[in-house]
C-alpha positions as a printed NumPy array, in Angstrom:
array([[ 85.369, 125.765, 110.682],
       [ 85.23 , 128.303, 108.43 ],
       [ 83.847, 128.394, 104.609],
       [ 87.405, 127.882, 103.492],
       [ 87.819, 125.156, 105.576],
       [ 85.003, 123.313, 105.068],
       [ 85.904, 123.229, 101.002],
       [ 89.341, 122.334, 102.011],
       [ 87.938, 119.267, 103.527],
       [ 84.924, 118.659, 101.027],
       [ 88.058, 118.8  ,  98.021],
       [ 90.71 , 117.078, 100.213],
       [ 87.485, 114.012, 101.074],
       [ 86.731, 113.937,  97.098],
       [ 89.964, 113.641,  96.11 ],
       [ 91.494, 110.474,  98.827],
       [ 88.133, 109.031,  97.682],
       [ 88.846, 109.383,  93.793],
       [ 92.512, 108.661,  93.806],
       [ 93.442, 107.542,  96.974],
       [ 96.143, 110.088,  97.846],
       [ 96.978, 110.225, 101.085],
       [ 96.467, 113.29 , 102.983],
       [ 99.663, 114.532, 102.927],
       [100.049, 114.768,  99.166],
       [ 96.907, 116.136,  98.73 ],
       [ 97.912, 119.572, 101.181],
       [100.818, 119.56 ,  99.48 ],
       [ 98.896, 120.705,  96.261],
       [ 98.182, 124.874,  95.552],
       [ 94.562, 125.332,  95.346],
       [ 94.348, 125.462,  91.824],
       [ 95.566, 122.684,  91.269],
       [ 93.927, 120.691,  93.625],
       [ 90.492, 122.123,  92.148],
       [ 91.883, 121.03 ,  88.532],
       [ 91.797, 117.486,  89.684],
       [ 88.279, 117.96 ,  91.189],
       [ 87.383, 119.023,  88.532],
       [ 89.059, 116.06 ,  86.462],
       [ 87.844, 113.529,  89.403],
       [ 84.119, 114.923,  88.56 ],
       [ 84.619, 114.471,  84.688],
       [ 85.967, 110.881,  84.611],
       [ 82.64 , 110.525,  87.21 ],
       [ 80.62 , 111.691,  84.61 ],
       [ 79.693, 114.709,  86.912]])
């Protein structure tokens, strides 16, 4: 597995946990958009 794939799994798992979106919905997001949602989930959690 490559570094990029590891990060993708991490982003998808984080978003699925916080927003309960499906894998297909998460993978349909462009990377910058997915990162924005990761940042927003972290902000909501006070991280």
